[in-house]
C-alpha positions in Angstrom: -3.3 -25.4 2.9 -6.3 -27.1 4.8 -3.7 -29.9 5.6 -1.4 -27.4 7.7 -4.8 -26.3 9.5 -5.6 -29.4 11.1 -3.1 -29.3 14.3 -4.6 -25.7 14.7 -8.0 -26.8 14.8 -7.4 -29.8 17.2 -6.1 -27.2 19.8 -8.8 -24.6 19.0 -11.2 -28.0 20.0 -9.7 -28.4 23.2 -7.7 -31.7 22.0 -4.4 -32.4 24.1 -2.0 -34.8 22.9 -1.9 -38.0 25.2 0.7 -38.3 27.5 2.2 -41.9 28.3 1.4 -43.2 31.8 4.9 -43.5 33.9 6.1 -46.7 33.6 4.7 -49.0 36.9 7.1 -50.3 39.7 8.6 -53.9 39.4 7.9 -55.7 42.6 9.4 -59.2 43.7 8.2 -61.0 47.0 11.3 -62.3 48.2 10.2 -63.8 51.8 7.3 -64.1 54.0 7.7 -65.3 57.5 5.0 -65.3 60.1 6.3 -64.1 63.6 5.4 -66.9 66.5 6.1 -64.1 69.2 3.7 -62.0 67.8 0.3 -64.1 66.8 -1.7 -62.7 63.8 1.2 -61.0 62.4 4.1 -61.8 59.6 7.1 -60.1 58.2 7.3 -59.7 54.4 10.3 -58.8 52.3 10.1 -57.5 49.1 12.4 -56.0 46.6 11.0 -52.9 44.2 12.5 -51.7 40.8 11.3 -48.2 39.9 12.0 -48.1 36.0 13.1 -44.5 34.9 10.5 -41.8 35.7 8.6 -44.8 37.9 5.8 -42.8 39.7 3.7 -44.9 42.7 0.3 -44.1 43.2 -1.0 -42.5 46.8 -1.2 -45.2 49.0 -0.6 -46.8 52.5 0.6 -50.1 53.5 -1.1 -50.9 56.9 2.5 -52.0 58.0 5.6 -50.8 59.6 7.6 -50.4 56.2 11.5 -50.2 56.1 12.9 -49.2 53.1 16.6 -49.6 52.2 17.9 -48.2 48.8 20.6 -50.3 46.6 21.0 -48.5 43.8 19.8 -45.4 42.0 17.9 -42.6 43.8 14.6 -42.2 45.0 12.0 -39.8 46.1 10.1 -40.5 49.2 7.4 -38.6 51.2 4.4 -39.2 53.6 1.3 -36.8 54.3 2.4 -33.8 56.7 6.2 -35.1 56.4 9.4 -33.4 54.2 10.1 -34.9 51.2 13.6 -36.8 51.0 15.5 -38.0 47.9 17.4 -41.3 48.9 20.9 -42.9 47.6 22.2 -46.2 48.1 22.7 -47.2 51.5 19.9 -44.8 52.8 16.7 -45.7 54.4 13.2 -44.8 55.2 10.7 -45.5 57.4 6.7 -45.6 56.9 4.6 -46.0 60.2 1.2 -48.1 60.1 -1.1 -45.1 59.7 1.0 -43.1 57.5 -0.3 -42.2 53.5 2.7 -42.7 51.1 1.8 -39.5 48.7 5.2 -39.4 47.3 7.3 -42.6 45.8 9.4 -42.0 42.5 12.6 -42.6 41.0 14.7 -39.5 41.1 15.9 -40.2 37.6 14.2 -40.3 34.1 17.2 -42.2 32.8 18.0 -45.0 35.2 16.7 -47.4 37.4 16.5 -47.2 41.2 16.2 -50.5 43.2 15.4 -50.7 46.8 14.3 -53.6 49.7 11.2 -53.2 51.5 10.7 -54.8 55.0 7.1 -54.9 56.2 5.7 -55.8 59.5 2.1 -56.5 59.0 -1.2 -58.5 59.5 -0.9 -61.7 58.6 -2.0 -62.2 54.8 -3.1 -58.5 54.3 -1.6 -57.1 51.1 1.4 -55.0 50.9 -0.3 -52.0 49.4 -3.8 -50.3 49.5 -4.7 -47.3 47.1 -5.8 -44.0 48.7 -6.4 -40.6 48.3 
């Protein structure tokens, strides 16, 4: 009888079952090229794969970011903007002052893949976590 009460006692004590963190995006650096006509600037192209259920943390790029969806479906949004769902062949833009509040795979069962072209200061990180 006591064995059957253990789950109730845990709930009464405020214990909550642990949830697994969503899978992280897989980022591959495709190329980085200094922009001779724009001293101190570079273009960086990355490929991103969102596994099923993947969710990005809130962040910014401090860059002009051009997104092109290759496969699957992604949900994107920046602070003060509309949340949109993108499918293959669709695009998204983030400016250097935008805070990327929503970035996730729209599917819990299929991966999504996209390319990002960043125009940024030379040597700066691709992503900067923020609130």
